[in-house]
C-alpha positions, 0 to 999 in steps of 0.5 A: 500499499503506497502512502498518499502525498499532499502538496500545499497550494501555497507551494504550488503558487510559488512554484508556478507563479500563480495567485491562490485565487487561480487554485480557488477557481479551479476548485470551485469549477471542479477541475481539482480537489482541494483538501484541508490538512492541518488547516492548509489547503492541499492537493493530492500529488497525483493531481499535479499532471492535471494542474500542469496541463491546466496551467499550460492551457492557461498561460501558453494559450491564454485560455480562461478557466471556463474554457479549460473546463469545457476542454477537459469536459470535451476530452472526457467525452472523447475518451468515453466515446473511444472506449465505447467504440472499442467495445463495439469493435470487439463485439463485432469481431466476435460476430465476424469470427476473426 
């Protein structure tokens, strides 16, 4: 069993050079989950990849939080549709006898 590591949001703000309000907006919109550990807001270390994707979209492409939310929702829908398509292809192969 691996131990879950949490990172304080204030450290992330310093590292990525963003305001605390940026992470608060991400939490409000549901893009990240923020936990309070010893009365300090933290995120799970496994969420860092998602945070970095969000920051690249925000900083490099100048996409606002609402746009990022839309992008992530569309990407999730594409993943779901791809999984569904894979299942249908597998079932079709059974009927074709490949």
